[in-house]
Each structure stands twice: as C-alpha cells, then as structure tokens.
C-alpha positions as CSV (number, residue, x, y, z in Angstrom):
1,M,9.7,-6.9,17.1
2,N,6.0,-7.8,16.9
3,D,3.9,-6.8,19.9
4,A,1.3,-9.5,19.4
5,A,1.5,-12.6,21.6
6,L,3.3,-15.5,19.9
7,W,0.3,-17.8,20.0
8,R,-1.8,-15.2,18.1
9,R,0.9,-14.8,15.4
10,L,1.2,-18.6,15.1
11,L,-2.6,-18.9,14.7
12,A,-2.5,-16.2,12.0
13,E,0.3,-18.0,10.2
14,L,-1.5,-21.3,10.5
15,L,-4.8,-20.0,9.1
16,G,-3.2,-17.8,6.5
17,S,-1.1,-20.8,5.2
18,A,-4.2,-22.9,5.2
19,F,-6.1,-20.4,3.1
20,L,-3.1,-20.1,0.8
21,A,-2.9,-23.8,0.1
22,A,-6.7,-24.1,-0.3
23,L,-6.6,-21.2,-2.7
24,V,-3.7,-22.5,-4.8
25,I,-4.9,-26.1,-4.9
26,G,-8.7,-25.4,-5.1
27,S,-8.3,-22.9,-7.9
28,G,-6.2,-25.5,-9.8
29,I,-8.9,-28.2,-9.4
30,A,-11.6,-25.7,-10.5
31,A,-9.4,-24.7,-13.5
32,Q,-9.1,-28.3,-14.6
33,R,-12.8,-28.8,-14.4
34,L,-13.8,-25.5,-16.1
35,S,-11.2,-25.8,-18.9
36,P,-10.3,-29.4,-19.4
37,G,-7.4,-30.0,-21.7
38,A,-6.6,-26.3,-22.1
39,T,-3.4,-26.2,-20.1
40,G,-2.6,-22.5,-20.8
41,L,-6.1,-21.4,-19.8
42,E,-6.0,-23.6,-16.7
43,L,-2.7,-22.0,-15.6
44,L,-4.1,-18.5,-16.3
45,E,-7.1,-19.2,-14.1
46,N,-5.0,-20.7,-11.4
47,A,-2.5,-17.8,-11.5
48,A,-5.2,-15.1,-11.5
49,A,-7.0,-16.7,-8.5
50,T,-3.8,-17.1,-6.6
51,A,-2.6,-13.5,-7.2
52,A,-5.9,-12.0,-6.1
53,G,-6.5,-14.4,-3.2
54,L,-3.0,-13.9,-1.9
55,F,-3.5,-10.2,-1.8
56,A,-6.7,-10.7,0.3
57,I,-5.1,-13.3,2.6
58,I,-2.1,-11.0,3.4
59,L,-4.5,-8.2,4.3
60,M,-6.5,-10.5,6.5
61,F,-3.7,-11.9,8.6
62,G,-0.8,-9.6,8.0
63,P,-1.7,-7.1,10.8
64,V,-1.2,-9.9,13.3
65,S,1.8,-11.9,12.1
66,G,3.2,-10.0,9.2
67,G,1.5,-12.3,6.6
68,H,4.6,-14.5,5.9
69,F,3.0,-17.9,5.2
70,N,6.4,-18.9,4.0
71,P,9.4,-20.2,6.0
72,V,11.9,-18.5,3.6
73,V,10.3,-15.1,4.2
74,S,10.3,-15.7,8.0
75,F,14.0,-16.7,8.1
76,A,15.0,-13.9,5.8
77,D,13.2,-11.5,8.2
78,A,15.1,-13.1,11.1
79,A,18.4,-12.6,9.2
80,F,17.7,-8.8,9.2
81,G,16.6,-8.7,12.8
82,G,12.9,-8.1,12.2
83,L,11.9,-11.4,13.7
84,S,13.7,-13.4,16.4
85,W,15.2,-16.7,15.2
86,R,13.1,-18.5,17.9
87,D,9.9,-17.0,16.5
88,A,11.0,-17.8,12.9
89,A,11.5,-21.4,14.0
90,A,8.1,-21.4,15.6
91,Y,6.5,-20.0,12.5
92,L,7.8,-22.9,10.4
93,P,5.6,-25.8,11.7
94,A,2.6,-23.5,11.8
95,Q,3.1,-22.7,8.1
96,V,3.7,-26.3,7.1
97,A,0.7,-27.6,9.2
98,G,-1.5,-24.8,7.7
99,C,-0.6,-25.6,4.1
100,T,-1.2,-29.3,4.7
101,A,-4.6,-28.6,6.2
102,G,-5.4,-26.3,3.4
103,A,-4.6,-29.0,0.8
104,V,-6.9,-31.4,2.6
105,A,-9.7,-28.8,2.7
106,A,-9.3,-28.1,-1.0
107,N,-9.5,-31.8,-1.8
108,L,-12.7,-32.2,0.3
109,M,-14.3,-29.0,-1.2
110,F,-14.2,-30.7,-4.6
111,A,-15.4,-34.1,-3.4
112,L,-12.0,-35.7,-3.7
113,P,-10.3,-38.0,-1.1
114,A,-9.0,-35.9,1.8
115,V,-5.5,-37.0,1.0
116,S,-4.2,-38.1,-2.4
117,I,-0.5,-38.1,-2.8
118,S,0.5,-36.3,-6.0
119,A,2.2,-38.2,-8.8
120,K,3.2,-35.0,-10.7
121,H,7.0,-35.1,-11.1
122,R,8.5,-31.7,-11.4
123,A,12.2,-32.1,-10.5
124,T,14.3,-31.0,-13.5
125,P,17.3,-28.7,-13.7
126,A,15.0,-26.0,-15.3
127,H,12.6,-26.3,-12.5
128,F,15.4,-26.1,-9.9
129,L,16.7,-22.9,-11.5
130,S,13.2,-21.5,-11.7
131,E,12.6,-22.0,-8.0
132,I,15.8,-20.2,-7.1
133,I,14.9,-17.2,-9.3
134,A,11.3,-17.2,-8.2
135,T,12.2,-17.2,-4.5
136,L,15.0,-14.6,-5.0
137,G,12.6,-12.3,-6.7
138,L,9.9,-12.7,-4.1
139,I,12.3,-11.8,-1.2
140,L,13.6,-8.8,-3.2
141,V,10.1,-7.5,-3.8
142,I,9.3,-7.7,-0.1
143,F,12.4,-6.2,1.3
144,A,12.8,-3.5,-1.3
145,L,9.3,-2.2,-0.4
146,A,10.0,-2.4,3.3
147,R,13.3,-0.5,3.0
148,S,11.8,2.3,0.9
149,G,8.8,2.8,3.2
150,R,6.2,1.3,0.9
151,S,5.2,-1.8,2.9
152,R,1.6,-0.9,2.5
153,A,1.9,-1.8,-1.2
154,A,3.4,-5.2,-0.4
155,P,0.2,-7.3,-0.4
156,A,-0.6,-6.2,-3.9
157,A,3.0,-6.4,-5.1
158,V,3.5,-9.9,-3.7
159,G,0.2,-11.1,-5.3
160,A,1.2,-9.6,-8.6
161,Y,4.7,-11.0,-8.5
162,I,3.5,-14.5,-7.8
163,G,0.8,-14.3,-10.4
164,A,3.4,-13.2,-13.0
165,A,5.9,-15.8,-11.9
166,Y,3.4,-18.6,-12.7
167,F,4.3,-17.7,-16.3
168,F,7.9,-16.5,-16.4
169,T,9.2,-19.6,-14.6
170,S,8.8,-23.2,-15.8
171,S,8.0,-24.4,-12.2
172,A,5.0,-22.1,-11.8
173,S,6.7,-20.4,-8.9
174,F,6.1,-22.3,-5.7
175,A,8.7,-20.1,-4.0
176,N,7.7,-21.5,-0.6
177,P,8.7,-24.7,1.2
178,A,5.5,-24.9,3.2
179,I,3.2,-24.8,0.2
180,T,5.5,-27.3,-1.6
181,I,4.9,-29.7,1.3
182,G,1.2,-29.0,1.3
183,R,0.9,-29.6,-2.5
184,M,2.2,-33.1,-2.1
185,F,-1.1,-34.1,-0.6
186,S,-3.2,-33.3,-3.6
187,D,-2.9,-35.3,-6.8
188,T,-4.4,-32.5,-8.9
189,F,-3.3,-29.7,-11.2
190,A,-1.2,-27.9,-8.5
191,G,0.3,-31.0,-6.9
192,I,3.9,-32.1,-6.7
193,A,5.3,-35.6,-6.2
194,P,7.0,-36.2,-2.9
195,S,10.1,-37.2,-4.8
196,S,10.3,-33.8,-6.4
197,A,9.7,-31.8,-3.3
198,P,13.2,-31.9,-1.8
199,A,14.7,-30.4,-4.9
200,F,12.2,-27.6,-4.9
201,I,12.7,-26.9,-1.2
202,A,16.5,-26.9,-1.7
203,A,16.2,-24.4,-4.6
204,Q,13.9,-22.2,-2.5
205,V,16.4,-22.1,0.4
206,I,19.2,-21.2,-2.0
207,G,17.1,-18.5,-3.5
208,G,16.3,-17.1,-0.1
209,A,19.9,-17.1,0.9
210,L,20.9,-15.4,-2.3
211,A,18.2,-12.8,-1.8
212,V,19.5,-11.9,1.7
213,G,22.9,-11.2,0.2
214,V,21.4,-9.2,-2.7
215,V,19.3,-7.1,-0.3
216,R,22.3,-6.4,1.8
217,A,24.2,-5.2,-1.3
218,L,21.4,-3.1,-2.7
219,Y,20.1,-1.8,0.6
220,P,22.9,-1.8,3.2
221,G,20.9,0.4,5.5
222,V,18.2,-2.2,6.2
223,T,17.5,-2.1,9.9
224,P,15.6,-4.4,12.2
225,A,12.8,-1.8,12.2
226,D,12.6,-2.0,8.4
227,A,12.6,-5.8,8.5
228,A,9.9,-5.9,11.2
229,D,7.6,-4.1,8.8
230,I,7.9,-6.5,5.8
231,I,4.7,-7.2,3.9
232,V,2.4,-5.6,6.4
233,P,3.2,-3.2,9.3
234,H,2.1,-5.3,12.3
235,H,3.4,-3.8,15.6
236,Q,3.0,-0.6,17.5
237,G,6.3,1.0,18.2
238,Q,9.4,1.7,16.2
239,A,12.6,3.4,17.0
240,A,13.4,6.4,14.9
241,A,15.6,5.6,11.9
242,P,19.1,6.8,12.2
243,A,19.6,10.2,10.6
244,G,21.2,10.1,7.2
245,R,20.5,6.4,6.7
246,A,18.4,6.9,3.6
247,G,21.1,8.5,1.7
248,S,23.6,5.7,2.4
249,D,21.9,3.2,0.1
250,G,19.8,5.3,-2.2
251,A,16.4,4.4,-0.7
252,G,14.5,7.1,1.0
253,P,11.4,7.0,3.1
254,A,8.0,7.3,1.5
255,R,7.2,10.7,0.1
256,G,5.7,13.0,2.7
257,R,6.8,10.8,5.6
258,P,9.7,11.7,7.8
259,P,12.3,9.0,8.4
260,G,11.3,6.6,11.1
261,Q,7.6,7.6,11.1
262,R,5.3,4.6,10.5
263,Q,2.7,4.9,7.8
264,P,-0.9,4.9,9.2
265,R,-2.6,1.6,9.3
C-alpha cells in the first residue's frame, strides 16, 4: 500500500484530474480556433496535446498517488489489492471534482462562460463499444507493464495509448468516468451531452471489469505489490515477490533486476 498520507494522495488526484480535464478540453478549444472546420486536424491536435500532457501530468503527481486520475483504474487497482477499497472510494470524488474544476478552468482560459453544458450527443452503439474497448485496453496496458516490472514506462505508454485511441475508436477514447463527467461542463470540441454520459460511464465500467478478468487470465501471478506499483512506483517498501512466480504466467521481472526488487526512482 502507499505510504503517503491519504490527504496528500487525494490532493494529488484532485490536481492531476484538474490538469487532465483542462488539458483535454483546453486543447480541444484551441484546436477549434486554430483549425476551424478541419475536423481531422482538430482531432489530431487534441490527441497530440492530450498524449504529451498526460505523460507529464502522470510524472508530476504519480509519485504521490500513483497517477490514476480515473476511477476505473483506482477500482481495478483495488481489485488486485494494490489499493484499499476505502481509498479507491475516496479517490473517486477527488477525481470527479478535479475533472469538473479543470473543465471550468479550461472554459475561463479561453474567455468562455465558466460553465456551459455540452450539447454534443455521443451515445450510439458504436460509441458504447468503443468505450468498452478503449477502457479495456487502457487497463491492460497499465497492468501488463506493472506485472512485467516496467512501470517506469507507464507514463509514456498510457499517453501513447490514449493518443492512439483518439483515432482507432469512434468515441475518441474517454475511457474515464471522471473526465466524462467533467466534459459535460464545456460545450466545446471535447464536450459530451449529459444525456450521453451515463452510457459512456456504463461502457467504461464494463470495460474495466472485463480488463480485470483478462489480466487475471494473462497474468495470474499479479500480486498486491505489483498492483501497488501501477503507472508510477509510489511507495517505499515492498515485500519480496514469491520465488518462481514469474515463470507461472510468462512475465518475468525487468532485465537486470532480481524478482521483488523495485526499480530506482
């Protein structure tokens, strides 16, 4: 479990989620103004800024809280024992509040009303499937890296995956209930109508649940110590991994690092 005080972790999740929403929404507004009418270019600009910015935000706040900024990630972490269920439940309102505040900040930075409820309807069967797949893939990336001792690559991998998923999914890969709620408060390029949000959130929860099952099937040796290090290693001590665990599911520790030894921060 994380050694940092809960209030510090909640603050990190709040601020990280706020930066995430400001990044996604603000870059969407900028893209609309820089490339009016060129939807493909607008999406490329939004995706590139999100991918790069997410990398930086995880590096900023990950050492404190793990850099989740996403309730699905937090509850998946709890399912594997890396985070207590109580702490995962506490992360959720911090993530939602942060994303909402970030949306308001993005609106204000571009001289728009602080709150403008989005009228962009996105709820279709294709979008629903896209959000399941986007969320499933995100959780798999995170836990595959943690299980194979490559958590230090997670900030870049998560940013790259989300940037790519903007284009290979029809929904532009929200993959996060907190950011879905935050994006309701901006009637701009990245917004989503409140009537569409429940379907997106339901799809994200389904995708997260499926991902937990797939991770258990692919990496049956995932331990609480592995789960506690998802995205960014963020606590001091770790029990040694059980001997022979790596061979049980085909995922060994990082090259040059004995099982159970944490990579240097």
